[in-house]
C-alpha positions in Angstrom: -3.0 -15.9 -23.2 -0.5 -18.8 -23.6 3.0 -18.6 -22.5 4.4 -18.5 -26.1 1.9 -15.9 -27.2 2.9 -13.7 -24.2 6.6 -14.1 -25.0 6.1 -13.3 -28.6 4.2 -10.2 -27.7 6.9 -9.2 -25.2 9.6 -9.6 -27.8 7.7 -7.6 -30.4 7.3 -4.7 -27.9 10.8 -4.9 -26.4 12.0 -1.8 -28.3 9.2 0.4 -27.1 9.0 1.8 -23.5 6.8 0.1 -21.0 3.7 2.3 -20.5 1.6 0.5 -17.9 1.6 -1.6 -14.8 0.0 -4.4 -16.8 2.9 -4.5 -19.2 5.4 -4.4 -16.4 3.7 -7.4 -14.7 3.6 -9.3 -18.0 7.3 -8.7 -18.5 8.1 -9.6 -14.9 6.1 -12.8 -15.6 8.6 -13.5 -18.4 11.5 -13.0 -16.0 12.5 -9.6 -17.2 14.7 -8.3 -14.4 14.6 -4.7 -15.7 10.8 -4.6 -15.6 10.9 -6.0 -12.1 13.3 -3.3 -11.0 11.1 -0.6 -12.5 8.0 -2.1 -10.9 9.8 -2.2 -7.5 10.8 1.5 -7.8 7.2 2.4 -8.6 5.7 0.5 -5.7 8.3 0.6 -3.0 7.4 4.1 -1.6 3.7 3.4 -1.8 4.0 0.0 -0.1 6.4 1.3 2.6 3.9 4.0 3.4 1.0 1.5 3.6 3.0 -1.0 5.7 4.4 1.5 8.2 0.8 2.5 9.1 -0.4 -1.1 9.1 2.4 -2.7 11.1 3.5 0.2 13.2 6.8 -1.6 13.4 9.4 0.2 11.2 11.8 -2.7 11.7 9.4 -5.1 9.9 8.5 -2.9 7.0 11.5 -3.7 4.8 11.1 -7.4 5.4 7.4 -7.5 4.6 8.0 -5.3 1.6 10.7 -7.6 0.3 8.5 -10.6 0.9 5.7 -9.0 -1.0 7.9 -8.2 -4.0 9.3 -11.7 -4.0 5.8 -13.1 -4.3 5.2 -10.7 -7.2 8.4 -11.8 -8.9 7.5 -15.5 -8.4 3.9 -15.3 -9.4 3.6 -12.6 -12.0 3.2 -15.1 -14.7 -0.1 -16.2 -13.1 -1.5 -12.6 -12.9 -4.5 -12.7 -15.2 -5.7 -9.1 -14.9 -8.9 -9.8 -12.9 -8.0 -6.7 -10.8 -5.7 -3.8 -11.2 -2.0 -4.6 -10.7 -1.9 -2.2 -7.7 -4.9 -4.1 -6.1 -3.1 -7.4 -6.6 0.2 -6.1 -5.2 -1.4 -4.3 -2.2 -3.4 -7.5 -1.4 -0.2 -9.5 -1.3 1.4 -6.8 1.0 -1.7 -6.8 3.3 -1.6 -10.6 3.8 2.1 -10.6 4.3 1.7 -7.8 6.9 -0.9 -9.8 8.8 1.3 -12.8 8.9 4.3 -10.7 10.2 2.0 -9.3 12.9 1.1 -12.8 14.0 4.9 -13.8 14.2 5.7 -10.6 16.1 2.6 -9.6 18.1 4.1 -7.3 20.7 5.0 -3.9 19.4 8.5 -2.7 20.2 8.9 0.9 21.3 10.9 3.1 19.0 11.4 6.5 20.5 13.7 7.5 17.8 11.0 7.5 15.1 11.5 10.3 12.6 8.1 12.1 12.2 9.1 12.8 8.6 8.4 16.5 8.8 9.9 18.3 5.9 12.4 21.0 6.7 11.9 22.7 3.3 9.7 25.7 3.3 6.5 25.3 1.2 3.2 26.9 0.5 0.6 27.2 3.3 -1.5 24.6 1.7 1.3 22.1 1.7 2.0 22.8 5.3 -1.7 22.4 6.2 -1.8 19.0 4.4 1.4 17.9 6.2 -0.2 18.8 9.6 -3.4 17.0 8.7 -1.4 14.0 7.5 0.7 13.9 10.7 -2.4 14.4 12.9 -4.2 11.6 11.1 -1.2 9.2 11.3 -0.9 9.9 15.0 -4.7 9.3 15.5 -4.5 6.1 13.5 -2.3 4.4 16.1 -5.3 3.9 18.2 -7.1 1.9 15.5 -7.1 -1.8 14.9 -4.9 -3.1 12.0 -8.1 -3.7 9.9 -9.3 -0.2 10.5 -5.9 1.3 9.9 -5.6 -0.5 6.5 -8.9 0.9 5.3 -8.1 4.4 6.4 -4.6 4.3 5.0 -5.7 2.9 1.6 -8.5 5.5 1.4 -6.7 8.7 2.5 -3.1 8.0 1.6 -3.5 5.9 -1.6 -6.8 7.2 -3.0 -8.4 3.8 -3.4 -12.1 3.2 -3.5 -14.0 0.7 -1.4 -14.2 -2.0 -4.0 -10.5 -2.0 -4.5 -9.9 -2.0 -0.8 -12.3 -4.9 -0.4 -10.2 -6.9 -2.9 -7.0 -6.0 -1.1 -8.2 -7.0 2.4 -10.3 -9.9 1.1 -13.7 -8.9 2.5 -17.1 -7.6 1.3 -17.4 -4.0 0.3 -20.0 -3.5 3.0 -17.4 -4.7 5.6 -15.0 -2.1 4.3 -17.7 0.6 4.6 -18.5 -0.5 8.2 -14.8 -0.4 9.1 -14.4 3.0 7.6 -17.5 4.3 9.5 -16.1 3.0 12.8 -12.6 4.2 12.1 -13.9 7.7 11.2 -15.8 7.9 14.4 -12.8 6.9 16.5 -10.6 9.3 14.5 -13.0 12.2 15.0 -12.7 11.7 18.7 -8.9 11.5 18.6 -8.4 14.6 16.4 -8.8 18.0 17.9 -10.6 21.1 16.5 -10.4 21.7 12.7 -8.6 18.4 12.0 -11.8 16.4 12.8 -13.6 18.3 10.0 -11.1 16.9 7.5 -12.7 13.4 7.9 
């Protein structure tokens, strides 16, 4: 779609609310700051969650997240919809995270890390999921960044192998192999009933 056709379409739909990520990306591509702010609010928590597990460096997460969203802002007009917008955005975040890890290869200890345990009472099921999530996050620290990325995108973001393959830029079979080895390592690291969750 040409630039003028895209702009005409955006103007025609300006009065109606944005209903999809594709529409948001198109409007961001037309330098719509409000659309970008909405896209940022949607993706910030998901990307932060992904990056904290991948980087294991809380102090780098905000920088990498901002770098990712800057690329989205600058290149949204070139997004052609060959993949889902979430796949495209997570792929940018993944590449930015790998570059950040190369710049800062030695992890810094952070003993003051908040385990993010909710103090609000909830149903038993919610508590069980919280415990499983915490145990899984703890066990994931022993995995390589490639294995952590696959596990995180699968369990915490509900993505399939094809989408993950696009994000990490490797064949689907490589994603499956990484998941196989990651699950094996995680089963060894998780105790008792938690290992059955995998």
